C-alpha positions in Angstrom: 114.7 106.4 87.8 114.8 101.8 86.7 116.4 100.8 84.0 115.6 97.1 83.3 118.2 94.4 82.0 116.7 91.1 79.8 113.1 90.5 78.3 110.8 92.3 80.0 108.4 92.5 77.7 105.8 90.0 79.3 107.8 89.5 81.8 108.5 86.1 83.2 110.0 84.9 86.8 113.8 86.0 86.2 114.2 87.2 83.2 114.2 90.7 84.2 116.5 92.1 86.1 115.3 96.2 87.9 118.0 98.4 89.2 117.7 101.1 91.0 119.8 103.6 93.4 120.2 100.9 95.6 122.9 102.4 98.2 126.6 101.3 98.7 124.9 99.2 102.0 121.7 98.0 100.4 123.9 96.8 97.8 125.9 94.8 100.8 123.3 93.6 102.3 121.9 92.2 99.4 125.0 90.6 98.1 125.5 89.2 101.7 122.3 88.0 101.2 122.8 85.7 98.5 126.5 84.5 99.3 125.2 83.3 102.7 120.9 81.6 101.6 119.7 83.5 104.2 118.6 86.8 105.8 118.9 85.1 109.6 122.5 84.6 108.4 123.1 87.3 106.5 121.7 89.4 109.2 124.6 87.3 111.8 127.3 88.5 109.4 126.7 92.2 109.1 125.9 92.6 112.3 122.0 93.2 112.5 118.2 91.4 112.5 117.4 89.4 110.7 114.9 91.8 110.3 116.7 95.0 109.6 117.6 93.8 106.4 114.2 91.9 104.7 
């Protein structure tokens, strides 16, 4: 089940965040992408190819 945070009526970019059933690994990948600023850099840091995390 998806839960939402923020104003999801008339959604504009960045206003509504959907939270689903993320695994710990998926969350780790997401945080690494945010920290490094790119999928390629996150892949290198996590020891995976870019296509495996995008």
